[in-house]
N, C-alpha and C positions, 0 to 999 in steps of 0.2 A: 637446550637453550631456547629452541623455537617454541616448544610447548610452554615454557615458562613465560616467554614474551606474550604469547596469546592469552595466557591465564591472567597476567598482570593487566593487560588491556581490558579483559572482561571485568576484573575487579574494579578498575577505574570507572567503566561504564555504569556498573551497578551501584557504585558508591556515590555517583553524582546525579542520580535520578531526582526529579522534582519531588516536592513534599508529597508524601503519601506514596510509598513504593508500590502499593497495590493498585494504584491508578493505571488506567489505560487511556491516555489522553488523545491518541490519534489512531488511525486505522492499523498502524503497525506497532502500536504500543509505545512504552517509554523509549525515547531516543530513536524511534522508528526502526528498531532492530528486530521486531517480531519475537522478542524474548521476554518471558515472564519469570519472576522470582518465586512464584507460588509453588508450594509443596502440597503433597496430599492430593494431587490432581487425579481425577478418575481416568482410568485407561479403558474401561469397558462400560458400555451403556446400550440401551435400546429404548423403544417406546414405553416399556414397562419397568425399566431398570435404571436407577440413578438419575431420573428426571426430577429435579427439585421443584421446578414449575415450568409452565408453558403459557406464553401470552399470545393470543390471537391478534395478528397484525391486520391493519386496514387494507393492505395491498402489498404488492411485491416490491423488492429493491435488491440491489446487489451490494449496497453499502454496508460497511462494518460499523458497529456501534462504538462509541467511546464511553469511558466510565470515569467518574470522579467521586471519590468517597462512596456515598450510598445512592448516587444517581447515574442512570444509564440514559444516554442520548442516542437516538437513531432516526434516520429519515425513512420515509415510505411514501408511496403514492396512495391516494384514497380517491377513487374515481379519476377525475381529471385534476385533482388538487395534489400538490406536493407538500408533504407534512414533515414537521419536526416533532418527535415524541420524546417525553421524559418519563422514565419508569424508575421505581425504586428497586433496590437490589432483591426485594422479595417478590418482584413481578407485578407490582401494582402501578397502574397508570397515574402519574401525578399531573400531567398536563399535555396538551396537544395543540400545536399552532400551525396554521397554514402559512407556508413560506411563499408559494407561488402557485399559479395555475399552469399545469403542463399540457402537453398535447395528448397525453394518454396513449402514446405510441410506444409499442414494445420494439426494442432493438433486436433485429434478426428473429422476430417472433417471440423468443423466450429468454433472451440473454440479458436484458436490462431495460432501463427507462431513464427518464430525466432525474430520478432520485438516486442514481448510482453513486455519485460522489459521497464520501464519508464525512461526518462532522468531526470537529476537534474542539478541545477545551483547554483553557489555562487555569481552571479551578474557580474562576469568577464568571466567565462568559462562555458560551458555546457558539462556534462559528460554523456556518453551513453554506454550501454552494450547491446550486442545482444546475442541471444541464440546460435549463432555460436562460442561464446567465444571471440568475438572482443570487447575490452574495449578501448574507445577513449575519448580524450579531444579535444574540439573545442573552438576557441574564438568566439566572437559574430558576426564576419564577415563570419564565416564558414570555417576558416582556421584550419586544423588539427594541433594540438600541439604535441600530442604523441599517440601511439597505442601500445596495449599489446595483444598478442594472449594468452588468458587465458588457452585454452586447451593445447597449446604447452608447457606452463610453468608449469601447475598444473595437467595435465592428461586429457585424452579424457573423455567427459561426457558420462556416462552410465545411462540414465534416460528415462523412458518410454515415457513421453509426452514432452520432451524438457526442456531446462534450461530457466526459466522465472524469476529468481531472479533479483531484482533491488538493486544495491549496495547502502549502506547507506553513504551519504556524511556528514561529520562532521569535522569542523576545517580544517586542511591541509590534511585530509586523506579520502580515499574511503574504505569502509569495505565490503568484499564479504563473503558470505557463499556458499561453493561449496559442496553440500551434495547429493551424488548419489551412485550407486552401484560400481563405479570406485574409490571411495575415499570420504573422508569427511575432508574438510579443511576450516579453517577460515583465511582470509588473509587481511592484511592492506596494502594499496597502497598509495604512496605519490601522491597527486593529482597534484602536480606541474610538475612531470616528468614521472609518471607511474612506478616508481621503487618500488619494494617490501620493506616494512618497517619491517614486520614480517609475519610469517605464523605459525599456530598451527594445529595439527591434533585433530579432535574432535571424540573421540571414542564413540561407541554405541554397544549395543547388539541387536539392531533392525535387522530385516531381511526382505527379499523379497521386496515387493513394499514399505514398510515402509522406506527403505533406500533412497527413492526419496523425496526430499523436494522441493516444488514449492513456499515456502514462501520467504520473504525478511527479511534481518537483520534490526533491528531498534536500535536507540540510546535512552537510558533513560538518562535524564538530569534534575537536579534541582540545580539552581545557578551554582556553580563551580564544582559540582560533576557530573560524567557521566560514563556510561559503555555501552558496546555493548550487545545486546540480539540476540541470534541465535536460530532458531526454526526448528526442523525437526528430523527425525529418532528416534521417540519416546520420545524425550526430548526437553526441552527449557533450554538454558544455558546462564549465564551471564559471560562476559569476560572483563578483564581490557583493556582499550584503549591503554595503554602504550606498552604492550607486548603480549596481547592475553590470558593471564593466566585465567583459568576458576575460577570464583568466587563462583558460585552456580550452581546447577543442579536440575531442577524440573522434577520429575519422576512420574511413575504410570499414565501417560497419555494414555498409551496403556497397561493395566494391563496384566501381564504374565499369570494369571490363566484363562483369556478369550481373549487371544491374537488375534488381528485382523491383519492378514498379508497384508492387503490392506489399512491400515490407514496412508496414506501419507498426510502430512500437506501441505495445500495450503494457507489458511488464515494466515496473519501475526499478531503477537501480537500488542497491543496498549500500549505505555509506557507514562503514565502521571506522574507528579512529585510525586503523592501520591499513585498511584496504577498501576500495570502492569496487563493487561488483556490478558490471554493466551487462545486462542482457540485450538481446536484439529481438528477433521474431522468427517464427516458422523454422525452428530447428537450426537457426543460424549461429553466429559467433557469440561467445561470452568472453569478456575481458576483465582481468584483474588489474585495476589501475591503482598506482601509488597516489596517495593524497597530495603529495608535493608536486604534482604534475604542473607543467607550464607550457604555453604555446600550442603549436599544432602537434598532435600525437597520432601515430599510426603504428602498424605492425613493426616490431623490432625496436621501438622507441625505448630508451632507458626508463621512461616513466611508466611503462607497462611491466607488471610482474609476470603476467602470462596472458596468452590469448588462445582460446579454444576455437577450433574451426567450426564446430557444430555442437548441438546439444542444448541450446538455450530454451528455457520455457517460453511459450508464446504469450501466456497471460500471467501465471503466478510469478510473483517476484522472488528473488533469491533469499536464502537464509544462511547465516553463518553463526557457528557456535564452537568455541574452543578449537579454533584453527581448522574447522571443517566447513566447507561450503555445500549446501544442499540445494539442488535444482530439481523442482518438481515440474515436469513437463505437463502440457495440457492433455496429453494422452495417458497420464498416470504412470509414467516412468520416472522413478526417483533416482537421481545420480548424486553421489557424494564425492567431493574433490578436496584434495589438500590445498589449503588456502595459500600456502607459501609457493607451491610449485604448479598448481593447477592439475596435478596428477589425479586421474580418475581412480577412486578406490573401489567403488562398486556402481553398478547400474542395474536396478531391479524394477520390475513392473508391479505396481500396486493394483488395487481393485480397478478393473477396466471400465472407464467412464470418462467423461469430460471433466477437466479440472480448471476452475477459475479462481478459487481462493488461493492465497499465499500461505505456505507452511509457517507454523509457529513452533517455538520451543518452550517447554516447561517441564520441570521435575525429571530431567533425564530423558525426555521423550520428544519426538518430532510428530506433529499432528498435521496430516495431509487430508484435505477435504475435497471430495468429489461433488459434482453438480447434483447427483442423484441422492444426496444425503448420507453418503457413506464416508466415514472418517477412518483412515488407516493410521494406527499409532505405531511408530517405529522407534526402536531404541537408538538414542544418539550415540554415535561412535563410528569407528572406521570400518566396521563390519555390519552388513545388513542383518537386522533381526526385527521382524514384524511381531509386535506384541499383541495387537488386537485389531479387529475390523468391526466397526460399529455402524449400524444403519438406522436412520430415521426416515419416516415417510414424508419427506419434504424436499424441495429443490433448494440448494445452497450454493451461492457464488460469493458470499461474504467470507472474509477470513475469520478464524476463531479469535475470541477475546478470552484471556485467562487471567482472572483476578481472584484473590482470596481462596484459592483452591477450587474455584468454580470455573467451568467453561461456559461461555455464552456463544451459542450458534444462531445466527440470524438467517432463517429460512425465508422462502417467499411467502409462506403461510403463517409461520409462528416464530417467536423468539424463544429459544430453549435455554434453560439454566440447568447444567449438568453438574452433579456433585455427589461425592461419596457419602456426605452427611445429609440425611433427609429427616 
């Protein structure tokens, strides 16, 4: 019965995708699940095998592209400028526009820069946010429709490694979480004109580096019900889309009796119709939260399905498919858990390297991407089975995009299109 329930949930998710099931409208794909319906997806490639095309990029970024029909949108630095690029699916540059002028400063030398947030699209416009605080809307020809200086409107960012949040696009609004030492705000912006719809302050008793959140807000949705999830500064909170009212607050993610003042959240939650998976940081807790949660929630609450004491990814976000939760840690350890109980089914080490990208699913396989350009392909299921280990000579912190049987990998140097059909 449990497996049937999860399969029915998945069928619902896939049957309610936006027009163009092969589109990848945000950094985690349709419904922000990290799941692609594509088939015939390659499982093996190299610099000389199954590379359909390779596009030289003007600079580095950790942002994930988004795709609508035959257009690919991605951000990049170019010198001190922060750019939005549009490519065709055959790898040709259609246009390039400067969004802002950045500091040209690398985060921790090689981890990212102000073009780390990912663009998103609704099929008519593309929305882009930069770590400088520039939030913009463009049409598909590259014409800027509106621009908002978020730092001017909501306060200067005071965050150690820069603002890397990707706004959540849902309906007619963009939702932002601005959580740093200079303040903590949740904001809804009208995507049609860039005007504020509402803003709410998000209080917390967190301190020191914990005040800095590098996670992105996500939307939970099931049929006609939806709410916003905000993650950072020791808590995960649910907010009403209408006015930002706090609906629930998940606590004890950084317990006060053993407080870690460097436990800043980077990985974002995963919100499926039946379960919200909440990561923390630095091998800390992972919580399986029921979507009907209300009020203050802590260990032992009936609103929690399970709470793991350790094993969270520090950067990559969780993935769930057919009742299994996949957690790819930043050190390359992949763990698989039962989504109903939290039971660990396996824990295996992948290629040894740093991992920044979030795992994605397609065609019966899980794709886990390391910073050194190595992608380990694992068979989806309750038992660990590595299918292939593939290496490109590039640095990759963006998550894979999988559309029309093709994998797009955004490296620091190149955008790669990988396909069995050449």
